[in-house]
KOLTORMI-25530 format. One record per residue (C-alpha): residue number from 1; residue in three letters; chain; x, y, z. Coordinates in Angstrom, 1 decimal, always signed. Each point is the difference from the previous one (the first is absolute). Layout:
N
seq=NUM&type=Ala&mol=A&c1=X&c2=Y&c3=Z
...
This chain:
66
seq=1&type=Met&mol=A&c1=+23.0&c2=-49.7&c3=+6.3
seq=2&type=Tyr&mol=A&c1=-3.0&c2=+0.3&c3=-3.1
seq=3&type=Val&mol=A&c1=+0.0&c2=+1.1&c3=-3.2
seq=4&type=Ile&mol=A&c1=-3.3&c2=+1.9&c3=-1.3
seq=5&type=Trp&mol=A&c1=-0.5&c2=-0.5&c3=-3.5
seq=6&type=Cys&mol=A&c1=-2.2&c2=+0.9&c3=-2.8
seq=7&type=Arg&mol=A&c1=-1.1&c2=-2.0&c3=-3.4
seq=8&type=Arg&mol=A&c1=-2.2&c2=+1.5&c3=-2.8
seq=9&type=Glu&mol=A&c1=-3.4&c2=-1.2&c3=+0.0
seq=10&type=Gly&mol=A&c1=-3.1&c2=-0.1&c3=-2.5
seq=11&type=Arg&mol=A&c1=+0.0&c2=+3.8&c3=-1.5
seq=12&type=Gly&mol=A&c1=+3.3&c2=+1.3&c3=+1.4
seq=13&type=Gly&mol=A&c1=-1.2&c2=-0.2&c3=+3.6
seq=14&type=Leu&mol=A&c1=+2.8&c2=-1.0&c3=+2.4
seq=15&type=Arg&mol=A&c1=-0.5&c2=-2.8&c3=+2.4
seq=16&type=Val&mol=A&c1=+2.2&c2=+0.7&c3=+3.2
seq=17&type=Gly&mol=A&c1=+1.3&c2=-3.2&c3=+2.1
seq=18&type=Val&mol=A&c1=+2.4&c2=-0.8&c3=+2.7
seq=19&type=Ser&mol=A&c1=+2.5&c2=-2.9&c3=-0.2
seq=20&type=Asp&mol=A&c1=+2.7&c2=-1.3&c3=+2.4
seq=21&type=Ala&mol=A&c1=+3.5&c2=+1.6&c3=-0.9
seq=22&type=Arg&mol=A&c1=+1.7&c2=-3.3&c3=+0.4
seq=23&type=Tyr&mol=A&c1=-2.0&c2=-1.4&c3=-3.1
seq=24&type=Pro&mol=A&c1=-0.5&c2=+1.2&c3=-3.3
seq=25&type=Ile&mol=A&c1=-3.1&c2=+2.3&c3=-0.9
seq=26&type=Pro&mol=A&c1=-2.6&c2=-1.4&c3=-2.6
seq=27&type=Tyr&mol=A&c1=+0.6&c2=-0.1&c3=-3.5
seq=28&type=Met&mol=A&c1=-0.5&c2=+3.3&c3=-1.6
seq=29&type=Ala&mol=A&c1=+0.2&c2=+2.1&c3=+2.9
seq=30&type=Asp&mol=A&c1=+1.8&c2=+2.9&c3=+0.8
seq=31&type=Pro&mol=A&c1=+1.4&c2=+0.8&c3=+3.4
seq=32&type=Ile&mol=A&c1=-0.9&c2=+3.7&c3=+1.5
seq=33&type=Thr&mol=A&c1=+1.8&c2=-0.1&c3=+3.5
seq=34&type=Ile&mol=A&c1=+1.1&c2=-2.3&c3=+2.7
seq=35&type=Val&mol=A&c1=-1.6&c2=+0.6&c3=+3.6
seq=36&type=Glu&mol=A&c1=+0.4&c2=-1.3&c3=+3.2
seq=37&type=Pro&mol=A&c1=-2.6&c2=-2.5&c3=+1.3
seq=38&type=Cys&mol=A&c1=-1.7&c2=+2.6&c3=+2.4
seq=39&type=Asp&mol=A&c1=-0.8&c2=+2.2&c3=-3.1
seq=40&type=Val&mol=A&c1=-1.3&c2=-2.3&c3=-2.4
seq=41&type=His&mol=A&c1=-3.6&c2=+0.4&c3=+0.6
seq=42&type=Leu&mol=A&c1=+0.3&c2=+3.8&c3=+0.0
seq=43&type=Met&mol=A&c1=+1.9&c2=+0.2&c3=-3.1
seq=44&type=Lys&mol=A&c1=-1.9&c2=-2.7&c3=-1.9
seq=45&type=Arg&mol=A&c1=-3.2&c2=+1.7&c3=+0.6
seq=46&type=Trp&mol=A&c1=+1.4&c2=+3.6&c3=-1.0
seq=47&type=Leu&mol=A&c1=+1.6&c2=-1.2&c3=-3.2
seq=48&type=Arg&mol=A&c1=-3.2&c2=-1.7&c3=-0.7
seq=49&type=Arg&mol=A&c1=-2.1&c2=+3.1&c3=+0.3
seq=50&type=Arg&mol=A&c1=+2.4&c2=+1.9&c3=-2.0
seq=51&type=Ala&mol=A&c1=+0.0&c2=-2.8&c3=-2.8
seq=52&type=Lys&mol=A&c1=-3.6&c2=+0.3&c3=-0.2
seq=53&type=Lys&mol=A&c1=+0.2&c2=+3.8&c3=-0.6
seq=54&type=Gly&mol=A&c1=+2.0&c2=-0.9&c3=-3.3
seq=55&type=Trp&mol=A&c1=+3.6&c2=+0.9&c3=+1.5
seq=56&type=Ser&mol=A&c1=+2.8&c2=-1.6&c3=-2.2
seq=57&type=Leu&mol=A&c1=+2.6&c2=-2.8&c3=+1.2
seq=58&type=Glu&mol=A&c1=+2.7&c2=+3.0&c3=-0.1
seq=59&type=Arg&mol=A&c1=-2.1&c2=+2.7&c3=+2.0
seq=60&type=Leu&mol=A&c1=-0.5&c2=-3.3&c3=+3.0
seq=61&type=Arg&mol=A&c1=+3.5&c2=-0.2&c3=-0.2
seq=62&type=Arg&mol=A&c1=+1.3&c2=+3.6&c3=+0.4
seq=63&type=Ser&mol=A&c1=-3.2&c2=+0.4&c3=+2.8
seq=64&type=Cys&mol=A&c1=+2.1&c2=-2.8&c3=+1.9
seq=65&type=Glu&mol=A&c1=+3.1&c2=+1.5&c3=+0.1
seq=66&type=Gly&mol=A&c1=+2.1&c2=+1.9&c3=+2.8
């Protein structure tokens, strides 16, 4: 399992990254969702594109639910 997380950078922009769920995520990062290894690339790319469009952390989290 992997954790997709985001961290604020620059002028309020979000940086999206991925970490193995067995280890802590980087300092000051907020988790978005947990994904299977086969979905990591697709979900990371999708979330990065939404973050570039200005989506908030809460909106990114809601989009990954259910």
